[in-house]
N, CA, C, O and the ligand as a Tripos MOL2 file, in Angstrom:
@<TRIPOS>MOLECULE
protein
  249   247    63     0     0
PROTEIN
NO_CHARGES

@<TRIPOS>ATOM
      1 N          62.4060  134.3380   60.0830 N.3       1 MET1
      2 CA         63.2320  133.4150   60.8830 C.3       1 MET1
      3 C          62.7210  133.3520   62.3090 C.2       1 MET1
      4 O          62.3060  134.3560   62.8880 O.2       1 MET1
      5 N          62.7590  132.1800   62.8460 N.am      2 GLY2
      6 CA         62.3670  132.0170   64.2300 C.3       2 GLY2
      7 C          62.8220  130.6630   64.6950 C.2       2 GLY2
      8 O          63.5410  129.9490   63.9960 O.2       2 GLY2
      9 N          62.3970  130.3260   65.8700 N.am      3 SER3
     10 CA         62.7120  128.9930   66.3470 C.3       3 SER3
     11 C          61.5400  128.4660   67.1530 C.2       3 SER3
     12 O          60.7800  129.2220   67.7570 O.2       3 SER3
     13 N          61.4180  127.1620   67.1450 N.am      4 GLN4
     14 CA         60.3860  126.5190   67.9410 C.3       4 GLN4
     15 C          61.0500  125.6620   68.9910 C.2       4 GLN4
     16 O          62.1050  125.0750   68.7530 O.2       4 GLN4
     17 N          60.4360  125.5930   70.1420 N.am      5 GLN5
     18 CA         61.0150  124.8260   71.2330 C.3       5 GLN5
     19 C          60.0170  123.8460   71.8250 C.2       5 GLN5
     20 O          58.8200  124.1150   71.9270 O.2       5 GLN5
     21 N          60.5470  122.7290   72.1990 N.am      6 TRP6
     22 CA         59.7710  121.7320   72.9520 C.3       6 TRP6
     23 C          60.5700  121.3860   74.1900 C.2       6 TRP6
     24 O          61.7810  121.5950   74.2450 O.2       6 TRP6
     25 N          59.8790  120.8570   75.1800 N.am      7 TYR7
     26 CA         60.5450  120.4190   76.3970 C.3       7 TYR7
     27 C          60.2960  118.9370   76.5980 C.2       7 TYR7
     28 O          59.2150  118.4270   76.3020 O.2       7 TYR7
     29 N          61.3100  118.2570   77.1040 N.am      8 ALA8
     30 CA         61.1830  116.8200   77.3080 C.3       8 ALA8
     31 C          61.8420  116.3980   78.6110 C.2       8 ALA8
     32 O          62.9050  116.9030   78.9740 O.2       8 ALA8
     33 N          61.2020  115.4690   79.3110 N.am      9 CYS9
     34 CA         61.8370  114.8630   80.4720 C.3       9 CYS9
     35 C          62.7680  113.7450   79.9860 C.2       9 CYS9
     36 O          62.7840  113.4100   78.8010 O.2       9 CYS9
     37 N          63.5280  113.1820   80.9030 N.am     10 GLU10
     38 CA         64.4610  112.0920   80.5590 C.3      10 GLU10
     39 C          63.7610  110.9690   79.8080 C.2      10 GLU10
     40 O          64.2910  110.3960   78.8560 O.2      10 GLU10
     41 N          62.5580  110.6790   80.2690 N.am     11 GLU11
     42 CA         61.8350  109.5050   79.8050 C.3      11 GLU11
     43 C          61.3330  109.6570   78.3750 C.2      11 GLU11
     44 O          61.2880  108.6870   77.6190 O.2      11 GLU11
     45 N          60.9560  110.8820   78.0070 N.am     12 HIS12
     46 CA         60.2560  111.0700   76.7370 C.3      12 HIS12
     47 C          61.0530  111.8130   75.6850 C.2      12 HIS12
     48 O          60.5130  112.1980   74.6470 O.2      12 HIS12
     49 N          62.3360  112.0160   75.9470 N.am     13 VAL13
     50 CA         63.1330  112.7960   74.9920 C.3      13 VAL13
     51 C          63.1700  112.1140   73.6180 C.2      13 VAL13
     52 O          63.0980  112.7860   72.5900 O.2      13 VAL13
     53 N          63.2820  110.7900   73.6030 N.am     14 ASP14
     54 CA         63.3360  110.0820   72.3150 C.3      14 ASP14
     55 C          62.0210  110.2010   71.5510 C.2      14 ASP14
     56 O          62.0070  110.3990   70.3370 O.2      14 ASP14
     57 N          60.9170  110.0760   72.2870 N.am     15 ILE15
     58 CA         59.5950  110.1820   71.6640 C.3      15 ILE15
     59 C          59.4050  111.5710   71.0680 C.2      15 ILE15
     60 O          58.9060  111.7170   69.9520 O.2      15 ILE15
     61 N          59.8070  112.5820   71.8200 N.am     16 LEU16
     62 CA         59.6100  113.9490   71.3510 C.3      16 LEU16
     63 C          60.4990  114.2760   70.1570 C.2      16 LEU16
     64 O          60.0880  115.0050   69.2550 O.2      16 LEU16
     65 N          61.7130  113.7390   70.1520 N.am     17 ILE17
     66 CA         62.5730  113.9440   68.9770 C.3      17 ILE17
     67 C          61.8740  113.3760   67.7360 C.2      17 ILE17
     68 O          61.8370  114.0210   66.6880 O.2      17 ILE17
     69 N          61.3240  112.1680   67.8650 N.am     18 ASP18
     70 CA         60.5860  111.5670   66.7480 C.3      18 ASP18
     71 C          59.4200  112.4440   66.3070 C.2      18 ASP18
     72 O          59.1970  112.6440   65.1130 O.2      18 ASP18
     73 N          58.6820  112.9640   67.2810 N.am     19 GLU19
     74 CA         57.5490  113.8450   66.9980 C.3      19 GLU19
     75 C          57.9770  115.0720   66.2030 C.2      19 GLU19
     76 O          57.3470  115.4490   65.2140 O.2      19 GLU19
     77 N          59.0620  115.6830   66.6620 N.am     20 VAL20
     78 CA         59.5410  116.9110   66.0290 C.3      20 VAL20
     79 C          60.0270  116.6180   64.6100 C.2      20 VAL20
     80 O          59.7320  117.3690   63.6800 O.2      20 VAL20
     81 N          60.7640  115.5330   64.4500 N.am     21 VAL21
     82 CA         61.2440  115.1520   63.1190 C.3      21 VAL21
     83 C          60.0560  114.9160   62.1870 C.2      21 VAL21
     84 O          60.0720  115.3250   61.0260 O.2      21 VAL21
     85 N          59.0240  114.2480   62.7130 N.am     22 ASP22
     86 CA         57.8090  113.9900   61.9500 C.3      22 ASP22
     87 C          57.1450  115.2760   61.4930 C.2      22 ASP22
     88 O          56.7740  115.4100   60.3270 O.2      22 ASP22
     89 N          56.9980  116.2110   62.4010 N.am     23 ARG23
     90 CA         56.2450  117.4290   62.1300 C.3      23 ARG23
     91 C          57.0360  118.4280   61.3190 C.2      23 ARG23
     92 O          56.5200  119.0220   60.3730 O.2      23 ARG23
     93 N          58.2870  118.6110   61.6890 N.am     24 GLU24
     94 CA         59.0690  119.6930   61.0940 C.3      24 GLU24
     95 C          59.9780  119.2030   59.9730 C.2      24 GLU24
     96 O          60.5410  119.9970   59.2190 O.2      24 GLU24
     97 N          60.1110  117.8850   59.8790 N.am     25 GLU25
     98 CA         61.0250  117.2920   58.9110 C.3      25 GLU25
     99 C          62.4470  117.8140   59.0880 C.2      25 GLU25
    100 O          63.2150  117.9360   58.1340 O.2      25 GLU25
    101 N          62.7630  118.1130   60.3250 N.am     26 LEU26
    102 CA         64.1060  118.5530   60.7060 C.3      26 LEU26
    103 C          64.4490  117.9170   62.0460 C.2      26 LEU26
    104 O          63.5900  117.7470   62.9110 O.2      26 LEU26
    105 N          65.7040  117.5730   62.1940 N.am     27 ALA27
    106 CA         66.1350  117.0530   63.4960 C.3      27 ALA27
    107 C          66.3680  118.2310   64.4420 C.2      27 ALA27
    108 O          67.0850  119.1710   64.0970 O.2      27 ALA27
    109 N          65.7750  118.1860   65.6200 N.am     28 PRO28
    110 CA         65.9680  119.2760   66.5680 C.3      28 PRO28
    111 C          67.3450  119.2390   67.2120 C.2      28 PRO28
    112 O          67.9500  118.1760   67.3510 O.2      28 PRO28
    113 N          67.8330  120.4050   67.6030 N.am     29 SER29
    114 CA         69.0230  120.4770   68.4450 C.3      29 SER29
    115 C          68.6000  120.2140   69.8820 C.2      29 SER29
    116 O          67.5360  120.6440   70.3280 O.2      29 SER29
    117 N          69.4500  119.5070   70.5810 N.am     30 LEU30
    118 CA         69.1180  119.1050   71.9440 C.3      30 LEU30
    119 C          70.0170  119.8400   72.9330 C.2      30 LEU30
    120 O          71.2420  119.8310   72.8110 O.2      30 LEU30
    121 N          69.3870  120.4720   73.9070 N.am     31 TYR31
    122 CA         70.1390  121.1810   74.9340 C.3      31 TYR31
    123 C          69.6830  120.7030   76.3080 C.2      31 TYR31
    124 O          68.5240  120.3240   76.4810 O.2      31 TYR31
    125 N          70.5770  120.7190   77.2740 N.am     32 PRO32
    126 CA         70.1340  120.4280   78.6340 C.3      32 PRO32
    127 C          69.2110  121.5500   79.1140 C.2      32 PRO32
    128 O          69.4650  122.7270   78.8600 O.2      32 PRO32
    129 N          68.1620  121.1770   79.7940 N.am     33 TYR33
    130 CA         67.2480  122.1730   80.3360 C.3      33 TYR33
    131 C          67.8850  122.8250   81.5530 C.2      33 TYR33
    132 O          68.3260  122.1460   82.4800 O.2      33 TYR33
    133 N          67.9260  124.1330   81.5360 N.am     34 GLU34
    134 CA         68.5030  124.8360   82.6750 C.3      34 GLU34
    135 C          67.4120  125.1710   83.6710 C.2      34 GLU34
    136 O          66.5020  125.9560   83.4040 O.2      34 GLU34
    137 N          67.5390  124.5540   84.8150 N.am     35 LYS35
    138 CA         66.5140  124.7440   85.8400 C.3      35 LYS35
    139 C          66.5740  126.1630   86.3960 C.2      35 LYS35
    140 O          67.6400  126.7310   86.6320 O.2      35 LYS35
    141 N          65.4070  126.6910   86.5850 N.am     36 SER36
    142 CA         65.3320  127.9670   87.2850 C.3      36 SER36
    143 C          64.0780  127.9620   88.1360 C.2      36 SER36
    144 O          63.1010  127.2770   87.8330 O.2      36 SER36
    145 N          64.1210  128.7310   89.1960 N.am     37 ASP37
    146 CA         63.0230  128.7060   90.1590 C.3      37 ASP37
    147 C          61.7050  129.1820   89.5660 C.2      37 ASP37
    148 O          60.6290  128.7630   89.9910 O.2      37 ASP37
    149 N          61.8040  130.0580   88.5860 N.am     38 THR38
    150 CA         60.5880  130.6480   88.0400 C.3      38 THR38
    151 C          60.0510  129.8690   86.8440 C.2      38 THR38
    152 O          58.9440  130.1290   86.3720 O.2      38 THR38
    153 N          60.8330  128.9210   86.3610 N.am     39 ALA39
    154 CA         60.4270  128.2080   85.1530 C.3      39 ALA39
    155 C          59.1760  127.3790   85.4020 C.2      39 ALA39
    156 O          59.0570  126.6940   86.4170 O.2      39 ALA39
    157 N          58.2570  127.4530   84.4670 N.am     40 ARG40
    158 CA         57.0500  126.6470   84.5610 C.3      40 ARG40
    159 C          56.9420  125.7220   83.3490 C.2      40 ARG40
    160 O          55.8520  125.2720   82.9950 O.2      40 ARG40
    161 N          58.0660  125.4470   82.7290 N.am     41 ASP41
    162 CA         58.0560  124.5920   81.5530 C.3      41 ASP41
    163 C          57.8120  123.1530   81.9670 C.2      41 ASP41
    164 O          58.2210  122.7200   83.0450 O.2      41 ASP41
    165 N          57.1460  122.4310   81.1030 N.am     42 ARG42
    166 CA         56.8250  121.0420   81.3820 C.3      42 ARG42
    167 C          57.0980  120.2050   80.1450 C.2      42 ARG42
    168 O          57.0180  120.6900   79.0170 O.2      42 ARG42
    169 N          57.4210  118.9440   80.3750 N.am     43 CYS43
    170 CA         57.5720  117.9920   79.2870 C.3      43 CYS43
    171 C          56.3350  118.0430   78.3880 C.2      43 CYS43
    172 O          55.2060  117.9370   78.8680 O.2      43 CYS43
    173 N          56.5530  118.2040   77.0930 N.am     44 ASN44
    174 CA         55.4350  118.3030   76.1650 C.3      44 ASN44
    175 C          54.6560  116.9980   76.0480 C.2      44 ASN44
    176 O          53.5500  116.9740   75.5080 O.2      44 ASN44
    177 N          55.2330  115.9240   76.5510 N.am     45 TRP45
    178 CA         54.5670  114.6230   76.4360 C.3      45 TRP45
    179 C          53.7680  114.2970   77.6970 C.2      45 TRP45
    180 O          52.6050  113.9040   77.6080 O.2      45 TRP45
    181 N          54.3770  114.4540   78.8550 N.am     46 CYS46
    182 CA         53.7340  113.9750   80.0830 C.3      46 CYS46
    183 C          53.4860  115.0710   81.1100 C.2      46 CYS46
    184 O          52.7560  114.8470   82.0760 O.2      46 CYS46
    185 N          54.0770  116.2490   80.9270 N.am     47 GLY47
    186 CA         53.8210  117.3280   81.8580 C.3      47 GLY47
    187 C          54.7240  117.3550   83.0830 C.2      47 GLY47
    188 O          54.5360  118.1760   83.9810 O.2      47 GLY47
    189 N          55.7030  116.4560   83.1190 N.am     48 LYS48
    190 CA         56.6570  116.4990   84.2240 C.3      48 LYS48
    191 C          57.7280  117.5600   83.9650 C.2      48 LYS48
    192 O          57.7640  118.1880   82.9070 O.2      48 LYS48
    193 N          58.5950  117.7390   84.9590 N.am     49 ARG49
    194 CA         59.6760  118.7210   84.7860 C.3      49 ARG49
    195 C          60.6030  118.2780   83.6750 C.2      49 ARG49
    196 O          60.9960  117.1130   83.6240 O.2      49 ARG49
    197 N          60.9570  119.1810   82.7910 N.am     50 PRO50
    198 CA         61.7990  118.8140   81.6550 C.3      50 PRO50
    199 C          63.2640  118.6310   82.0410 C.2      50 PRO50
    200 O          63.7480  119.2140   83.0110 O.2      50 PRO50
    201 N          63.9530  117.8080   81.2600 N.am     51 ALA51
    202 CA         65.3950  117.6290   81.4050 C.3      51 ALA51
    203 C          66.1320  118.1610   80.1800 C.2      51 ALA51
    204 O          67.3310  118.4370   80.2210 O.2      51 ALA51
    205 N          65.3720  118.2980   79.0770 N.am     52 TYR52
    206 CA         65.9850  118.7430   77.8210 C.3      52 TYR52
    207 C          65.1030  119.7630   77.1220 C.2      52 TYR52
    208 O          63.8860  119.8030   77.3020 O.2      52 TYR52
    209 N          65.7630  120.5840   76.3190 N.am     53 VAL53
    210 CA         65.0790  121.4900   75.4120 C.3      53 VAL53
    211 C          65.3920  121.0380   73.9970 C.2      53 VAL53
    212 O          66.5530  120.8130   73.6550 O.2      53 VAL53
    213 N          64.3700  120.9070   73.1830 N.am     54 LEU54
    214 CA         64.5460  120.5820   71.7690 C.3      54 LEU54
    215 C          64.2420  121.8330   70.9720 C.2      54 LEU54
    216 O          63.1940  122.4530   71.1540 O.2      54 LEU54
    217 N          65.1460  122.2010   70.0990 N.am     55 ARG55
    218 CA         64.9470  123.4490   69.3670 C.3      55 ARG55
    219 C          65.1480  123.2390   67.8810 C.2      55 ARG55
    220 O          66.0990  122.5910   67.4450 O.2      55 ARG55
    221 N          64.2210  123.8100   67.1060 N.am     56 VAL56
    222 CA         64.3330  123.7960   65.6540 C.3      56 VAL56
    223 C          64.3260  125.2250   65.1620 C.2      56 VAL56
    224 O          63.4330  126.0050   65.4940 O.2      56 VAL56
    225 N          65.3170  125.5610   64.3760 N.am     57 GLU57
    226 CA         65.3320  126.8800   63.7460 C.3      57 GLU57
    227 C          64.4680  126.8150   62.5000 C.2      57 GLU57
    228 O          64.6970  125.9880   61.6170 O.2      57 GLU57
    229 N          63.4850  127.6800   62.4340 N.am     58 THR58
    230 CA         62.5650  127.6710   61.2950 C.3      58 THR58
    231 C          62.8300  128.8700   60.3990 C.2      58 THR58
    232 O          63.1280  129.9700   60.8640 O.2      58 THR58
    233 N          62.7140  128.6250   59.1210 N.am     59 GLU59
    234 CA         62.8720  129.7220   58.1640 C.3      59 GLU59
    235 C          61.4870  130.2900   57.8640 C.2      59 GLU59
    236 O          60.4730  129.6430   58.1290 O.2      59 GLU59
    237 N          61.4500  131.4850   57.3190 N.am     60 SER60
    238 CA         60.1650  132.1070   57.0030 C.3      60 SER60
    239 C          59.4530  131.2820   55.9520 C.2      60 SER60
    240 O          60.0830  130.6220   55.1250 O.2      60 SER60
    241 N          58.1120  131.3290   55.9960 N.am     61 GLU61
    242 CA         57.3010  130.4630   55.1670 C.3      61 GLU61
    243 C          57.3500  130.8360   53.6990 C.2      61 GLU61
    244 O          57.2160  129.9650   52.8400 O.2      61 GLU61
    245 N          57.5340  132.0900   53.3940 N.am     62 SER62
    246 CA         57.3810  132.5550   52.0170 C.3      62 SER62
    247 C          58.6310  132.2910   51.1820 C.2      62 SER62
    248 O          58.6640  132.6250   49.9980 O.2      62 SER62
    249 ZN         57.8100  113.2750   79.8310 Zn       63 ZN63
@<TRIPOS>BOND
     1     1     2 1
     2     2     3 1
     3     3     4 2
     4     3     5 am
     5     5     6 1
     6     6     7 1
     7     7     8 2
     8     7     9 am
     9     9    10 1
    10    10    11 1
    11    11    12 2
    12    11    13 am
    13    13    14 1
    14    14    15 1
    15    15    16 2
    16    15    17 am
    17    17    18 1
    18    18    19 1
    19    19    20 2
    20    19    21 am
    21    21    22 1
    22    22    23 1
    23    23    24 2
    24    23    25 am
    25    25    26 1
    26    26    27 1
    27    27    28 2
    28    27    29 am
    29    29    30 1
    30    30    31 1
    31    31    32 2
    32    31    33 am
    33    33    34 1
    34    34    35 1
    35    35    36 2
    36    35    37 am
    37    37    38 1
    38    38    39 1
    39    39    40 2
    40    39    41 am
    41    41    42 1
    42    42    43 1
    43    43    44 2
    44    43    45 am
    45    45    46 1
    46    46    47 1
    47    47    48 2
    48    47    49 am
    49    49    50 1
    50    50    51 1
    51    51    52 2
    52    51    53 am
    53    53    54 1
    54    54    55 1
    55    55    56 2
    56    55    57 am
    57    57    58 1
    58    58    59 1
    59    59    60 2
    60    59    61 am
    61    61    62 1
    62    62    63 1
    63    63    64 2
    64    63    65 am
    65    65    66 1
    66    66    67 1
    67    67    68 2
    68    67    69 am
    69    69    70 1
    70    70    71 1
    71    71    72 2
    72    71    73 am
    73    73    74 1
    74    74    75 1
    75    75    76 2
    76    75    77 am
    77    77    78 1
    78    78    79 1
    79    79    80 2
    80    79    81 am
    81    81    82 1
    82    82    83 1
    83    83    84 2
    84    83    85 am
    85    85    86 1
    86    86    87 1
    87    87    88 2
    88    87    89 am
    89    89    90 1
    90    90    91 1
    91    91    92 2
    92    91    93 am
    93    93    94 1
    94    94    95 1
    95    95    96 2
    96    95    97 am
    97    97    98 1
    98    98    99 1
    99    99   100 2
   100    99   101 am
   101   101   102 1
   102   102   103 1
   103   103   104 2
   104   103   105 am
   105   105   106 1
   106   106   107 1
   107   107   108 2
   108   107   109 am
   109   109   110 1
   110   110   111 1
   111   111   112 2
   112   111   113 am
   113   113   114 1
   114   114   115 1
   115   115   116 2
   116   115   117 am
   117   117   118 1
   118   118   119 1
   119   119   120 2
   120   119   121 am
   121   121   122 1
   122   122   123 1
   123   123   124 2
   124   123   125 am
   125   125   126 1
   126   126   127 1
   127   127   128 2
   128   127   129 am
   129   129   130 1
   130   130   131 1
   131   131   132 2
   132   131   133 am
   133   133   134 1
   134   134   135 1
   135   135   136 2
   136   135   137 am
   137   137   138 1
   138   138   139 1
   139   139   140 2
   140   139   141 am
   141   141   142 1
   142   142   143 1
   143   143   144 2
   144   143   145 am
   145   145   146 1
   146   146   147 1
   147   147   148 2
   148   147   149 am
   149   149   150 1
   150   150   151 1
   151   151   152 2
   152   151   153 am
   153   153   154 1
   154   154   155 1
   155   155   156 2
   156   155   157 am
   157   157   158 1
   158   158   159 1
   159   159   160 2
   160   159   161 am
   161   161   162 1
   162   162   163 1
   163   163   164 2
   164   163   165 am
   165   165   166 1
   166   166   167 1
   167   167   168 2
   168   167   169 am
   169   169   170 1
   170   170   171 1
   171   171   172 2
   172   171   173 am
   173   173   174 1
   174   174   175 1
   175   175   176 2
   176   175   177 am
   177   177   178 1
   178   178   179 1
   179   179   180 2
   180   179   181 am
   181   181   182 1
   182   182   183 1
   183   183   184 2
   184   183   185 am
   185   185   186 1
   186   186   187 1
   187   187   188 2
   188   187   189 am
   189   189   190 1
   190   190   191 1
   191   191   192 2
   192   191   193 am
   193   193   194 1
   194   194   195 1
   195   195   196 2
   196   195   197 am
   197   197   198 1
   198   198   199 1
   199   199   200 2
   200   199   201 am
   201   201   202 1
   202   202   203 1
   203   203   204 2
   204   203   205 am
   205   205   206 1
   206   206   207 1
   207   207   208 2
   208   207   209 am
   209   209   210 1
   210   210   211 1
   211   211   212 2
   212   211   213 am
   213   213   214 1
   214   214   215 1
   215   215   216 2
   216   215   217 am
   217   217   218 1
   218   218   219 1
   219   219   220 2
   220   219   221 am
   221   221   222 1
   222   222   223 1
   223   223   224 2
   224   223   225 am
   225   225   226 1
   226   226   227 1
   227   227   228 2
   228   227   229 am
   229   229   230 1
   230   230   231 1
   231   231   232 2
   232   231   233 am
   233   233   234 1
   234   234   235 1
   235   235   236 2
   236   235   237 am
   237   237   238 1
   238   238   239 1
   239   239   240 2
   240   239   241 am
   241   241   242 1
   242   242   243 1
   243   243   244 2
   244   243   245 am
   245   245   246 1
   246   246   247 1
   247   247   248 2
@<TRIPOS>SUBSTRUCTURE
     1 MET1         2 RESIDUE 1 A MET
     2 GLY2         6 RESIDUE 1 A GLY
     3 SER3        10 RESIDUE 1 A SER
     4 GLN4        14 RESIDUE 1 A GLN
     5 GLN5        18 RESIDUE 1 A GLN
     6 TRP6        22 RESIDUE 1 A TRP
     7 TYR7        26 RESIDUE 1 A TYR
     8 ALA8        30 RESIDUE 1 A ALA
     9 CYS9        34 RESIDUE 1 A CYS
    10 GLU10       38 RESIDUE 1 A GLU
    11 GLU11       42 RESIDUE 1 A GLU
    12 HIS12       46 RESIDUE 1 A HIS
    13 VAL13       50 RESIDUE 1 A VAL
    14 ASP14       54 RESIDUE 1 A ASP
    15 ILE15       58 RESIDUE 1 A ILE
    16 LEU16       62 RESIDUE 1 A LEU
    17 ILE17       66 RESIDUE 1 A ILE
    18 ASP18       70 RESIDUE 1 A ASP
    19 GLU19       74 RESIDUE 1 A GLU
    20 VAL20       78 RESIDUE 1 A VAL
    21 VAL21       82 RESIDUE 1 A VAL
    22 ASP22       86 RESIDUE 1 A ASP
    23 ARG23       90 RESIDUE 1 A ARG
    24 GLU24       94 RESIDUE 1 A GLU
    25 GLU25       98 RESIDUE 1 A GLU
    26 LEU26      102 RESIDUE 1 A LEU
    27 ALA27      106 RESIDUE 1 A ALA
    28 PRO28      110 RESIDUE 1 A PRO
    29 SER29      114 RESIDUE 1 A SER
    30 LEU30      118 RESIDUE 1 A LEU
    31 TYR31      122 RESIDUE 1 A TYR
    32 PRO32      126 RESIDUE 1 A PRO
    33 TYR33      130 RESIDUE 1 A TYR
    34 GLU34      134 RESIDUE 1 A GLU
    35 LYS35      138 RESIDUE 1 A LYS
    36 SER36      142 RESIDUE 1 A SER
    37 ASP37      146 RESIDUE 1 A ASP
    38 THR38      150 RESIDUE 1 A THR
    39 ALA39      154 RESIDUE 1 A ALA
    40 ARG40      158 RESIDUE 1 A ARG
    41 ASP41      162 RESIDUE 1 A ASP
    42 ARG42      166 RESIDUE 1 A ARG
    43 CYS43      170 RESIDUE 1 A CYS
    44 ASN44      174 RESIDUE 1 A ASN
    45 TRP45      178 RESIDUE 1 A TRP
    46 CYS46      182 RESIDUE 1 A CYS
    47 GLY47      186 RESIDUE 1 A GLY
    48 LYS48      190 RESIDUE 1 A LYS
    49 ARG49      194 RESIDUE 1 A ARG
    50 PRO50      198 RESIDUE 1 A PRO
    51 ALA51      202 RESIDUE 1 A ALA
    52 TYR52      206 RESIDUE 1 A TYR
    53 VAL53      210 RESIDUE 1 A VAL
    54 LEU54      214 RESIDUE 1 A LEU
    55 ARG55      218 RESIDUE 1 A ARG
    56 VAL56      222 RESIDUE 1 A VAL
    57 GLU57      226 RESIDUE 1 A GLU
    58 THR58      230 RESIDUE 1 A THR
    59 GLU59      234 RESIDUE 1 A GLU
    60 SER60      238 RESIDUE 1 A SER
    61 GLU61      242 RESIDUE 1 A GLU
    62 SER62      246 RESIDUE 1 A SER
    63 ZN63       249 GROUP 0 **** ****
């Protein structure tokens, strides 16, 4: 068991949801990105500061 995360800015959240659904065949859960001074997370699409976190819980492969 684990989870995978992606980050998305306001602009690309829809695109990234589509990407995740395509790849994982699961709809990701969407959370607001919690800003912190030390965070270096970037939108997976454009590299800007993220506004959302997309998370998919993955089951073990076997
Ligand atoms: Zn973006």
